[in-house]
FIKERO-292365 format. One record per residue (C-alpha): residue number from 1; x, y, z. Coordinates in steps of 0.1 Angstrom, whole numbers, plus 5000, padded with zeros to 4 digits. Each point is the difference from the previous one (the first is absolute). Layout:
! FIKERO-292365
+-----+------+------+------+
| num |   c1 |   c2 |   c3 |
+-----+------+------+------+
| NUM |    X |    Y |    Z |
...
+-----+------+------+------+
This chain:
! FIKERO-292365
+-----+------+------+------+
| num |   c1 |   c2 |   c3 |
+-----+------+------+------+
|   1 | 5236 | 4994 | 4945 |
|   2 | 4980 | 5030 | 4990 |
|   3 | 5011 | 5034 | 4987 |
|   4 | 4981 | 5025 | 5020 |
|   5 | 5007 | 4989 | 5036 |
|   6 | 5002 | 5029 | 5025 |
|   7 | 5033 | 4988 | 5016 |
|   8 | 5028 | 4975 | 4998 |
|   9 | 4989 | 4985 | 5033 |
|  10 | 4966 | 4994 | 4986 |
|  11 | 5015 | 4983 | 4969 |
|  12 | 5018 | 4976 | 5023 |
|  13 | 4968 | 4991 | 5017 |
|  14 | 4978 | 4996 | 4969 |
|  15 | 5002 | 4974 | 4973 |
|  16 | 4973 | 4995 | 4974 |
|  17 | 5010 | 4963 | 4999 |
|  18 | 4979 | 4995 | 5032 |
|  19 | 4968 | 5009 | 4980 |
|  20 | 4983 | 4984 | 4970 |
|  21 | 5019 | 5011 | 4969 |
|  22 | 4983 | 5021 | 4972 |
|  23 | 5015 | 4995 | 4966 |
|  24 | 5009 | 5033 | 4982 |
|  25 | 4983 | 5007 | 4966 |
|  26 | 5024 | 4996 | 4970 |
|  27 | 5012 | 5033 | 4986 |
|  28 | 4986 | 4993 | 4965 |
|  29 | 4964 | 4995 | 5013 |
|  30 | 4976 | 5028 | 4992 |
|  31 | 4985 | 5012 | 5033 |
|  32 | 4970 | 5020 | 5010 |
|  33 | 5001 | 5025 | 5029 |
|  34 | 4974 | 4982 | 5021 |
|  35 | 4993 | 4963 | 5008 |
|  36 | 4967 | 4996 | 5017 |
|  37 | 5000 | 4964 | 5013 |
|  38 | 4968 | 4986 | 5016 |
|  39 | 5005 | 4968 | 5021 |
|  40 | 4968 | 4979 | 5003 |
|  41 | 4989 | 4969 | 5019 |
|  42 | 4965 | 4985 | 5004 |
|  43 | 4979 | 5031 | 4996 |
|  44 | 4987 | 5021 | 4972 |
|  45 | 4973 | 5020 | 5019 |
|  46 | 5019 | 5033 | 4998 |
|  47 | 5025 | 4992 | 4972 |
|  48 | 4979 | 5018 | 4973 |
|  49 | 5000 | 5032 | 5020 |
|  50 | 5037 | 4997 | 5006 |
|  51 | 5007 | 4995 | 4963 |
|  52 | 4977 | 5028 | 4989 |
|  53 | 5016 | 5024 | 5025 |
|  54 | 5033 | 4994 | 4982 |
|  55 | 4987 | 4999 | 4964 |
|  56 | 4983 | 5034 | 5005 |
|  57 | 5035 | 5013 | 5005 |
|  58 | 5017 | 4979 | 4972 |
|  59 | 5030 | 5018 | 4986 |
|  60 | 5003 | 4977 | 4970 |
|  61 | 5019 | 4968 | 4995 |
|  62 | 5034 | 5018 | 4995 |
|  63 | 4996 | 5017 | 5034 |
|  64 | 4982 | 4975 | 5021 |
|  65 | 5001 | 4962 | 5004 |
|  66 | 4968 | 4986 | 5017 |
|  67 | 5000 | 4964 | 5010 |
|  68 | 4981 | 4977 | 5023 |
|  69 | 5020 | 4972 | 5017 |
|  70 | 4977 | 4973 | 5014 |
|  71 | 5014 | 4977 | 5027 |
|  72 | 4984 | 4968 | 4986 |
|  73 | 4964 | 5008 | 5012 |
|  74 | 4977 | 4971 | 5008 |
|  75 | 4968 | 5020 | 4996 |
|  76 | 4986 | 5028 | 4978 |
|  77 | 5014 | 5007 | 4966 |
|  78 | 5023 | 5031 | 5001 |
|  79 | 5013 | 4993 | 4965 |
|  80 | 4966 | 5003 | 4984 |
|  81 | 4993 | 5033 | 5019 |
|  82 | 5034 | 5014 | 4989 |
|  83 | 4992 | 4992 | 4963 |
|  84 | 4965 | 5015 | 5003 |
|  85 | 5011 | 5032 | 5018 |
|  86 | 5035 | 5004 | 4986 |
|  87 | 4991 | 4992 | 4964 |
|  88 | 5036 | 4991 | 4991 |
|  89 | 5015 | 5029 | 5019 |
|  90 | 5006 | 4981 | 5032 |
|  91 | 5023 | 4969 | 5001 |
|  92 | 4992 | 4970 | 5021 |
|  93 | 5024 | 4975 | 5015 |
|  94 | 4990 | 4970 | 5021 |
|  95 | 5025 | 4984 | 5023 |
|  96 | 5004 | 4962 | 4992 |
|  97 | 4997 | 4994 | 5038 |
|  98 | 4990 | 5020 | 5030 |
|  99 | 5031 | 5019 | 5012 |
| 100 | 4985 | 5019 | 5029 |
| 101 | 4992 | 5037 | 5005 |
| 102 | 5034 | 5014 | 5005 |
| 103 | 5017 | 4979 | 4973 |
| 104 | 4973 | 5012 | 4976 |
| 105 | 5009 | 5036 | 5008 |
| 106 | 5036 | 4991 | 4990 |
| 107 | 4987 | 4984 | 4968 |
| 108 | 4983 | 5033 | 4992 |
| 109 | 5033 | 5018 | 5003 |
| 110 | 5018 | 4974 | 4979 |
| 111 | 4975 | 5002 | 4972 |
| 112 | 4999 | 5038 | 5000 |
| 113 | 5019 | 5019 | 4973 |
| 114 | 4993 | 5036 | 5010 |
| 115 | 5025 | 5023 | 5016 |
| 116 | 4974 | 5005 | 5028 |
| 117 | 4980 | 4971 | 5015 |
| 118 | 4965 | 5004 | 5016 |
| 119 | 4987 | 4968 | 5017 |
| 120 | 4962 | 5005 | 5002 |
| 121 | 4981 | 4974 | 5018 |
| 122 | 4968 | 4985 | 4985 |
| 123 | 4976 | 5019 | 5023 |
| 124 | 5018 | 5034 | 5002 |
| 125 | 4995 | 5029 | 4977 |
| 126 | 5018 | 5031 | 4988 |
| 127 | 4982 | 5033 | 4997 |
| 128 | 5002 | 5023 | 4969 |
| 129 | 5034 | 5017 | 4997 |
| 130 | 5020 | 4974 | 5019 |
| 131 | 5026 | 4993 | 4973 |
| 132 | 5002 | 5036 | 4987 |
| 133 | 5005 | 5014 | 5034 |
| 134 | 5027 | 4975 | 5010 |
| 135 | 5017 | 5007 | 4967 |
| 136 | 5018 | 5028 | 5019 |
| 137 | 5018 | 4974 | 5020 |
| 138 | 5013 | 4982 | 4969 |
| 139 | 5016 | 5033 | 4989 |
| 140 | 5015 | 5009 | 5034 |
| 141 | 5035 | 4992 | 5013 |
| 142 | 5015 | 4966 | 4992 |
| 143 | 5002 | 4996 | 5038 |
| 144 | 4962 | 4996 | 5000 |
| 145 | 4993 | 4963 | 5001 |
| 146 | 4962 | 4999 | 5007 |
| 147 | 4970 | 5023 | 5003 |
| 148 | 4966 | 4998 | 5016 |
| 149 | 4969 | 5020 | 5005 |
| 150 | 4976 | 5006 | 5028 |
| 151 | 4973 | 4973 | 4998 |
| 152 | 4965 | 4992 | 5011 |
| 153 | 4987 | 4969 | 5018 |
| 154 | 4968 | 4987 | 4985 |
| 155 | 4976 | 4972 | 5008 |
| 156 | 4984 | 4975 | 4976 |
| 157 | 4975 | 5026 | 4988 |
| 158 | 5026 | 5026 | 4993 |
| 159 | 4991 | 5021 | 5031 |
| 160 | 5029 | 5019 | 5014 |
| 161 | 5009 | 4987 | 5034 |
| 162 | 5030 | 5022 | 5007 |
| 163 | 5031 | 5016 | 4985 |
| 164 | 5037 | 4994 | 5004 |
| 165 | 5019 | 5026 | 5020 |
| 166 | 5012 | 5030 | 4980 |
| 167 | 5038 | 4998 | 4999 |
| 168 | 5006 | 5034 | 4984 |
| 169 | 4978 | 5029 | 4988 |
| 170 | 5019 | 5003 | 4968 |
| 171 | 5012 | 4974 | 4974 |
| 172 | 5037 | 4992 | 5000 |
| 173 | 5028 | 4981 | 5017 |
| 174 | 4991 | 4991 | 5037 |
| 175 | 5025 | 5012 | 5027 |
| 176 | 5010 | 4974 | 5027 |
| 177 | 4975 | 4976 | 4986 |
| 178 | 5019 | 4970 | 5013 |
| 179 | 4993 | 5011 | 5036 |
| 180 | 4962 | 4997 | 4993 |
| 181 | 4998 | 4969 | 4978 |
| 182 | 5025 | 4980 | 5022 |
| 183 | 4975 | 5003 | 5029 |
| 184 | 4967 | 4993 | 4984 |
| 185 | 4984 | 4988 | 4967 |
| 186 | 4987 | 5032 | 4984 |
| 187 | 4996 | 4990 | 4964 |
| 188 | 4976 | 4976 | 4983 |
| 189 | 5009 | 4983 | 4967 |
| 190 | 4977 | 5019 | 4976 |
| 191 | 5017 | 5033 | 5009 |
| 192 | 5036 | 4989 | 4994 |
| 193 | 5021 | 4999 | 4968 |
| 194 | 5036 | 4988 | 4999 |
| 195 | 5028 | 5003 | 4975 |
| 196 | 5006 | 4965 | 4986 |
| 197 | 5038 | 5005 | 5003 |
| 198 | 4994 | 5005 | 5038 |
| 199 | 4985 | 4965 | 5002 |
| 200 | 5029 | 4987 | 4979 |
| 201 | 5025 | 5015 | 5024 |
| 202 | 4983 | 4994 | 5033 |
| 203 | 4982 | 4967 | 4992 |
| 204 | 4964 | 4989 | 5001 |
| 205 | 4974 | 4996 | 5029 |
| 206 | 5009 | 4976 | 5028 |
| 207 | 4974 | 4972 | 5004 |
| 208 | 5013 | 4991 | 5035 |
| 209 | 4985 | 5032 | 5014 |
| 210 | 4967 | 4993 | 4981 |
| 211 | 4977 | 5023 | 5019 |
| 212 | 5025 | 5029 | 5000 |
| 213 | 5017 | 4994 | 4967 |
| 214 | 4989 | 5033 | 4985 |
| 215 | 5010 | 5020 | 5030 |
| 216 | 5034 | 4984 | 5001 |
| 217 | 5005 | 5009 | 4963 |
| 218 | 4989 | 5036 | 5005 |
| 219 | 5026 | 5003 | 5029 |
| 220 | 5027 | 4984 | 4979 |
| 221 | 4994 | 5024 | 4971 |
| 222 | 4999 | 5031 | 5023 |
| 223 | 5033 | 4989 | 5016 |
| 224 | 5018 | 5003 | 4967 |
| 225 | 4980 | 5025 | 4978 |
| 226 | 4981 | 5032 | 5003 |
| 227 | 4962 | 4997 | 4999 |
| 228 | 4976 | 5023 | 4981 |
| 229 | 4966 | 5009 | 5014 |
| 230 | 4968 | 5012 | 4984 |
| 231 | 4975 | 5014 | 5026 |
| 232 | 4970 | 4997 | 4977 |
| 233 | 4978 | 4969 | 5006 |
| 234 | 5005 | 4980 | 4969 |
| 235 | 4996 | 4963 | 5011 |
| 236 | 4975 | 4979 | 5020 |
| 237 | 5009 | 4970 | 5022 |
| 238 | 4971 | 4976 | 5005 |
| 239 | 4995 | 4987 | 5035 |
| 240 | 4986 | 4965 | 5006 |
| 241 | 4994 | 4976 | 5029 |
| 242 | 5022 | 4974 | 4983 |
| 243 | 5000 | 4966 | 5017 |
| 244 | 5038 | 4998 | 4995 |
| 245 | 5005 | 5033 | 5018 |
| 246 | 4977 | 4989 | 5028 |
| 247 | 5018 | 4967 | 5003 |
| 248 | 5034 | 5017 | 5003 |
| 249 | 4987 | 5024 | 5026 |
| 250 | 4984 | 4972 | 5021 |
| 251 | 5033 | 4981 | 5001 |
| 252 | 5021 | 5032 | 5005 |
| 253 | 5019 | 4991 | 4968 |
| 254 | 4994 | 5035 | 4986 |
| 255 | 5020 | 5015 | 5028 |
| 256 | 5027 | 4973 | 4997 |
| 257 | 5005 | 5010 | 4963 |
| 258 | 5001 | 5037 | 5010 |
| 259 | 5026 | 4993 | 5026 |
| 260 | 5021 | 4981 | 4975 |
| 261 | 4998 | 5029 | 4976 |
| 262 | 5012 | 5024 | 5027 |
| 263 | 5029 | 4978 | 5008 |
| 264 | 5010 | 4996 | 4963 |
| 265 | 4998 | 5037 | 4994 |
| 266 | 5023 | 5009 | 5029 |
| 267 | 5029 | 4986 | 4979 |
| 268 | 4995 | 5026 | 4973 |
| 269 | 4985 | 5030 | 5017 |
| 270 | 5024 | 5030 | 5006 |
| 271 | 5025 | 4987 | 5025 |
| 272 | 4996 | 5029 | 5024 |
| 273 | 4962 | 4996 | 5002 |
| 274 | 4994 | 4963 | 4994 |
| 275 | 4997 | 4988 | 5036 |
| 276 | 4979 | 5030 | 5011 |
| 277 | 4976 | 4997 | 4970 |
| 278 | 4997 | 4962 | 5006 |
| 279 | 4990 | 5006 | 5036 |
| 280 | 4974 | 5026 | 4990 |
| 281 | 4986 | 4976 | 4973 |
| 282 | 4997 | 4972 | 5025 |
| 283 | 4982 | 5022 | 5025 |
| 284 | 4977 | 5013 | 4973 |
| 285 | 4990 | 4965 | 4990 |
| 286 | 4997 | 4989 | 5036 |
| 287 | 4972 | 5026 | 5003 |
| 288 | 4986 | 4988 | 4967 |
| 289 | 4999 | 4964 | 5014 |
| 290 | 4983 | 5012 | 5032 |
| 291 | 4974 | 5019 | 4979 |
| 292 | 4993 | 4968 | 4981 |
| 293 | 4997 | 4981 | 5033 |
| 294 | 4975 | 5025 | 5012 |
| 295 | 4979 | 4995 | 4969 |
| 296 | 5002 | 4962 | 5003 |
| 297 | 4989 | 5001 | 5037 |
| 298 | 4970 | 5020 | 4989 |
| 299 | 4992 | 4971 | 4976 |
| 300 | 5007 | 4974 | 5027 |
| 301 | 5030 | 4986 | 4980 |
| 302 | 5020 | 4992 | 5031 |
| 303 | 5028 | 4979 | 4985 |
| 304 | 5007 | 5026 | 4973 |
| 305 | 5000 | 5028 | 5026 |
| 306 | 5025 | 4980 | 5022 |
| 307 | 5022 | 4995 | 4970 |
| 308 | 5000 | 5037 | 4991 |
| 309 | 5008 | 5010 | 5036 |
| 310 | 5029 | 4975 | 5000 |
| 311 | 5014 | 5013 | 4967 |
| 312 | 4997 | 5036 | 5014 |
| 313 | 5023 | 4991 | 5028 |
| 314 | 5024 | 4983 | 4976 |
| 315 | 5001 | 5033 | 4980 |
| 316 | 5005 | 5023 | 5030 |
| 317 | 5001 | 4998 | 5038 |
| 318 | 5000 | 5038 | 5005 |
| 319 | 4981 | 5013 | 5030 |
| 320 | 4974 | 5016 | 4976 |
| 321 | 4993 | 4967 | 4984 |
| 322 | 4997 | 4982 | 5033 |
| 323 | 4977 | 5027 | 5014 |
| 324 | 4977 | 4998 | 4970 |
| 325 | 4999 | 4962 | 5001 |
| 326 | 4988 | 4997 | 5036 |
| 327 | 4962 | 5007 | 4994 |
| 328 | 5001 | 4976 | 4971 |
| 329 | 5017 | 4973 | 5021 |
| 330 | 4974 | 5004 | 5027 |
| 331 | 4972 | 4998 | 4975 |
| 332 | 5015 | 4969 | 4984 |
| 333 | 5004 | 4983 | 5034 |
| 334 | 4964 | 5008 | 5010 |
| 335 | 4986 | 4988 | 4967 |
| 336 | 5021 | 4969 | 5000 |
| 337 | 4988 | 4991 | 5036 |
| 338 | 4964 | 5006 | 4989 |
| 339 | 5004 | 4979 | 4969 |
| 340 | 5015 | 4971 | 5020 |
| 341 | 4972 | 5003 | 5026 |
| 342 | 4974 | 4997 | 4973 |
| 343 | 5017 | 4970 | 4985 |
| 344 | 5002 | 4983 | 5034 |
| 345 | 4963 | 5008 | 5007 |
| 346 | 4990 | 4985 | 4967 |
| 347 | 5018 | 4968 | 5008 |
| 348 | 4980 | 4996 | 5033 |
+-----+------+------+------+
């Protein structure tokens, strides 16, 4: 059980034994303030930029651990790049076998020694001032368990494509944050830092909600700790057209994972709000699924569109969702009939 639960009722509903365990650091170990942990797998295209963005803010070995954790890559040579760019300052660890994305995140936490852990993916970057500005969070109330900043979305050429929503005009502890993060994913990995002891008490990331593992974690932390926010844009999340992401969307598995994350979170959200927030989250992601279906229809991906519409209804059957789905269903039926007609014609 954890120490900073908001109520006894919540304590009864939450047990860290349900989540991957994170081993505490022995008291005699000398520890830096920060652990910057960079998970990698089969890709070094942006790794140099990621490393340089951290090294430019290096606070020294006594204050900052920097390590790359490779998930047994089968192509490229991340270790050589780390040696070249890090010049002994950046540690490298290679998994003896592939453990998968989410389990490698947990390995990052296990291998971290710092009081605060920053998991920075191999293609994301931090902007100047990230660690210095978030230092305020590390000196705030013990009830603060994590901190994040406003962040930019960038493409492969570092062009800004958008910004995360501004959660507060001033830096400090967010009020009623759980009511926002419980409904939608509002934080990308490069913007978030978490106390290691929070992971130790709440457990690691859940691989069974693969696509939504980060969101589930941010909700779990926000349900038990206060969250610090920095409104300055100090991190960049790189957007890709990943084949894995596309595959999950085509099958509807992305929404399946999201729905699982919503159902898991209902057990530890504040008891008086849990059901209401879960319904709101399901409706929010039902609309998200319909938006994905609309894009897929425009690309003539009929099976993917059908799967997304189906998952939208599994999330929510509210009147608003039903009303929004009707034009998509009509379009899907028309396109399916046209597709079948063309197939039949070609067989004649």
